[in-house]
N, C-alpha and C positions, 0 to 999 in steps of 0.2 A: 306472561300474566293478565295483560291488557287485551290482548286476544282470547285468552279463554274465558274473558268478563264479557266480550265480546259477544261470545258464540252464546253462551251460558242464557244471556240476558236479552237478546236480540229475537224479533215478534218471524223477522225472515230466517229462513233455511237456508243453511246454508251447511254441507259438509265440512266437518273438522279439516279433517287433511287440507283443502282448498283452503284453510281459513290460514292453515299455516304455511301450504303453498306462500300467499302471499304474503305476510308476516318474512316471510325466508326470504323472498327477494324486496320489501322494503331495505330487510339492514343488510340486504350487499349493495344496495345502492347507495345508502348512505356511507357506507364502511368505503365505497369505489370514491364516495366524495373527497369524504376525510381523508382515504389515505393520495389522493391528488393536490390536495393542500399542503397536508406534511410535506410528501417531496418538494414540491412547489418553497414552500416556507425554508426545510434544507440545503437548498442549492442555491437560494437569495441569501441566507444567512453564510455561506459560504464563498459568494460573489463577494458582500459587505465587507467581512474577515478580514481575505484577502487582498480588496483593492487596499484597503480604509488604512493596512498594517504597511502597504509599498510605501502612501501618500503619505502617512505619518514620519513614516524614516527619513523619505527625503525632505519634509520639514525640520528635521533632527536637526540634519545632514546640510543645509545648504540652506536654510531660510536664516535671511539679517539678525531677525529679529527675535527669532524662538529655540536658538541653534548657537552652539558654540565648536569650534573646530579641533572635536575630540571624541571622533568614530570609537575608539576603543573605550574610553569612560562610558558614552553612550552602550554600545553592545555591553558594556559588562553587566550596565544596571539594569539592562534589558535582560541580561541572565539571573540577576538577581530576582525579579521580579516573578519569572518563570520558576524558578527552583523554586522561592514561596508557594508559587497556586497551586503546584505540585503536589507540595505540602499537605497544605489543607485543602486539597481535595482526597490524600488518603488521609484525613484527621475525620472527616463525614460520609468518606467511604465506613468510616468504624462504628459511627454514632447515628447511619442515618438507617431506618427502615429499609427491610424490603418490600420493594410493592412489587402490587401482579396489574395484569396490563391486558384484558382477553380480547381477543381479535371479536368487531364486532356483529353478534348473532352468531357466532357459535355455541355450543354445546356444551358450558363448561358444568354440566354434569354427569356428561355421559361416559361412562368410561374408555370407551373407544376411543374416543374423541383425538387424541393423542398417539395415536400407535398407527389408525385407520384412518389418518386424514391426514395430510399436507401440511407441514408448518406456518404459522402466518407470516407474511414477507415482510418486513421492515417500516414499509409503507403502511401497512395497512394492523399494526400492531407494535405501538410505540417505546414498546419493550420487551424483554424476550424475560418477563419474571423477575427483575431485578433495578434497585435505583438505579439511576445513570450517574450516580459516583461506585456503585459496587465493582465499577473496572478499574477503579484505582486506587492502588495496592500502598503500604502505608510505608513511609518515606522516611527510609533509613541508611545515614550514610555509615558504609563499612571500608574499612581503610584497604583492607585485601582486594575487595571487588573493586574497589577505586582505582587504584591500580592497575587491574587490568584491561577496567575502558580505558585507560590511560591516554592509550593512542589513540584511541578512535576520537577521544577529546581533541586530543591534538589534531587530527584533523579537522575536529566541528571546528576550533577557535577558528583555524583556517579558513574556513569558510566562508561564514557570519563576518570575519574581519572586512574578506576581499570582496562579500555580496553589498556588505552597507559602504564601504568604498567606489566599489563600481553605480552607486546609487546616488552615489554622494558627485563625485564628479560627471556622469550624464543625464543626458533629459530623462524622464519619467517615458518616454514616448520609445528614444530607444532605449530600454532597461531590457526588456524582453526577447529581443535579437544580442546583446551586446549576453547575453547570461543564454542564448541560443545555442553550442556547442554543448551542452547537455552528454543531448544521449548520443553526439559523436563519442563523448571519452568515454560513456556507458561501454559501447561498440567496443575498440581499442584497448579499454583496460580487462575488458573481461578474456575476451582475445588473448593479451598479454598475458594476467595475472590469473585467469581462472582457463586455460584453453579452448573457451566456446567459441567457435566457428560461429561467420555471418551468412548468412543465404545471401545470391545477388538481386533480391527485391531489400531485402534490409541496406544494399548499401546503397544501393539506387534514392533512398529512403534519406539517407545524410549526406548524399551529395545534393538533394533538393533545399539542406537544412544548412547545406555550407554556402550553396547561390546563394540564398536568400540573406546568409549571414552577411554576404561583399556585397553583395546590394542593398542592406542596411545600408553599413558600413561610408557607401557612395557616394548616398542620398544624405546622409544625415552632416546638415549645417554645421551646426555647433559640435561637431565630432570631437574627440577629447582621446587623448594617445591614451592615457595613464587611465581613465575610465574602461575602456576598453580590455583594455590589459587585466585590469581587476575584475571585468566580468569573464575571461575568457577562464582568468585562475581560479573565480571561486566555478565556473562549468566542470569545473578540474573536479575541487573538490570536495563539490555534492556528489561527486559519481565515486570519488573514493570512500565518501560516507555509509552512501548505499553500501559500497563491498563489505568496512570494515562491522558496520551492522550487522549485517548477518552474523561472520565468525562471534561480536561479542555479544550478542542476546542470550544463548545458550548461560553464558556466565550470571546473567541475573532473569532466569524462567522461564525466557523469552517476553518478558515482559518491557512492552515498549516504551510509559510512563514510568518505570520505576529507571529506563535507561534515559529517558529524557530526564531526569532527577538526576542524577549520576553525571552526564555529560554536563547539564549547570553547575551545578556543583564542583566540579573538575575544572569547568572553564573559567568559572569565577576567579576562582587560584590561577592558573596561567596567566590571565589578564593583568593581574595587577603587578611584575614584573615591568610588563612590556606597556604601564600607562607612563609605569615611574620612570620611564625610560624614554617613551616618545612626546607625552603629553603633560608632564609634571608641572612644566612652568606653563602652560598654558589655562591650567584646571585653579594655579594659586592666582594666575592675571583675569580670569575670565568668569569665573565657575560665581565667584557671591554676584559679582554686576553685572552676567545674564540670568540669570537663574531667578525663575520667579515662579509661581503658580499656575501660568500657562504651562511652562515648559518642565516641570513636574509633574504631570498631569500627560502630558502626552505623553514624556518618555514612560510612565507607568502604565497607561493603555495599551502602547506599541510592546510592552510586557505582556502582560495580558494577549493580548492577543496571536503571539508569539506559541501561548499554551494552547490558544483555539484555535489558531488555524489547524495543527494536527488532530484539535475531536472532531471537528469540524470536516475534515477531508475526512476521515472513519467513519463521520457517520454519515455524508454522502454516498461512499462507495457502499454500504450497506444497504443505504432505501435505494439507489440505483444498481449500477452496474459497473465494473472498472472500465468499462469501454465507456460507457456515458460519463463517469466522472472524466477521466482522458479529455470528451468534446466538453464535456461543462469548463473544464480547466482551456483548452485553446480557444472559446468563443468569451472569456472571463479575460482572456489574455491582448485580445482584439480588442474588448470592450474599454480595458486600460489604456490603451495604447493611443485609439481614436479619443477619448476623455481628456488622456491627459495634454492632448491639443488644445482644448478647450480651457484649460485650469489653468496652466503656466505657462499659456500664448505662445508652445514652439514653432518655429516655421517646420513647416510643412513640405515636402518634394513626393514630384509622384515615386523615382526612385528611393525614398524612402518609405515610402506607404507601402511598395510593391515591395520590397524588404521584409516589412511586416508578416503581411498574409501571409511570402511564400515563405520564410522561416515556418510561422506558426504550421502552415499548410502540410512541409513536411513533417513537423511530427507527428502531426494528425493520421497524416500516411504510417506511418513510425511506428505506431500503435498499434494499427490495423492488423498491418504484415504480422508481428509481434503475436497479439492474441490471435493470429491463424493459424501462426506456427507453432501456438506453446498445444490450438485446441487440433492439429494434427499429430502432437510429439503424444498427447491424451491418446488421442487412438493408438495410434502402436504404441504404446506402452499397456494400453487395455487386452490390445490383441497378443500380444505378448505373454500376459498374464493367461489369458484362455491359451494360450501351446501348449504356455509348464502344467498348468490343471489340465489339461486333454494327457497330457505324456504322464503326468503321475498315476491318472488312472489307465492307463493303457498300463503300465509298470505295477501296478494294482494286481490286474489281471495275468500279470507277465509274471510273477511273484507266484499266484496260487496254480498255476500252469506247472511251471516249476517244479513248487513242490507237489503236485502230482506226479515228474515225473516223465509230464512231454518232452521233446525235442527237438534243437533248435526255437523256441516263438520269435516272432522276428518283428521287432516296432517298423515303424514308418511314420516319421513327421516333416510333412510339407509344410514348408515355410512361405513367405508373401511372394519371394525370387522361385519360386517352383524347387528350390532346392529342397533333395527328401536326406533327412538325419537318418542312418538304418543302422541299427543297434541290431548286434546281435548277441546273442546270450544261451550258448549252448549247453544245453542241460546234460549231462551225460544218460547213453539209455540205459534201458531196465534190464538189461544183462552185468552192464556196469553196476551198477547198484547193487546185484547181490553177488558180484563177484568181488564189489572193491569196496572195502570199507571208510577211503579215505572220503568220497562225495557221503557226509551225510545229510540230514533236512536241513542242517542248522548250515551246514557250507553252501547249499542252495538258497538259502533265504539272504547267507552275508553278499552273495554274487548277485542278486537281486537288486536289495537295496543300494550294492554299489552302482552299479548300471541307471538305478532310478538316480540317483546323484549325478551320474554324470548329466543325463538329457535335463535334469533340473539345472 
């Protein structure tokens, strides 16, 4: 509207197309600037939430003034907060109206804009037509569904318990090294449980990670055997959690947020007997003595962060890419470890610092190798799909030739290795068609369809 008024009121003569061109250029420039700031804000939020959650958990687990020696109770309370946030988000999704966020500079009135233009990237369009809370389903606890998810919940409880025990017993600067074997267990469990082979490049990346883990343990001055063992166990259960998550997701209609709610609700129940057996006396003696406003605020904030980390992780992948997300996570882990040396005054050694960076470097190389392998697999699948489509087309032509009575049509399909799959569909001759009553057009059509199924 502004440029229309400018065009009609200005005494200087401009072609209207030129004015609209300048309008579009200005809008695209503003969009690029806003999109860049939005991406930066999302990545910064991911860093702040992730690092703050680790540091607050460390304080709750090991601070003399703020913590109590009851890691199971702390984890149980955080599960309560996370489940409550999931429930409230589900309520907000019901009562929050949908809102439209259009791409700046797009022609919203054009009927062709939705079909002929590329969709706006997340960095340029803050939402795809809905509010942020619309992605959360209504939180309902069904006993039958919860029973099906119970095996995953047991793994989930073990994962977060060993993670917090690791953070309690090791230094924050060593935390990433202690839990660096997750990708090693991913490859091993994928091979054992799913039968997925590994390439030599993947094995080489795992060797780098293991070497960094050994270097880090050798260079850690305040080395904790129990803390490192808990970190290794946490890495194992992180791997099992991802495998069981894929199996259980169909139970909740592939809704990650609904699965988060069920997992935390089951964890609340599973933690109760463990807390009663291991931490009952500690809670009776020290909970009333050490609990104060700062303690409960820190407990609640870490529970909210436990929910938020999943949200900002998904958001960062949307506005960047999976590769950029892994690079951001690697850089964040390095910054988190270096900052821990300053905040907690951990003693640093050259071998320990090298172990941190070798471990993170191996993890990044693993990410690059796996993404390259996935890209090559997608190309092979696309080529195979194209070959099947060509086979179907040729079989259609073959079927037509059979119906017309041509003899011995041959179908040759060449694969990537140069091998030829030759299918001979022998049709009866015209003389046999006249003299024989067994080879009807229906029989010939069935033969063609059988040949098409074999090729497909």
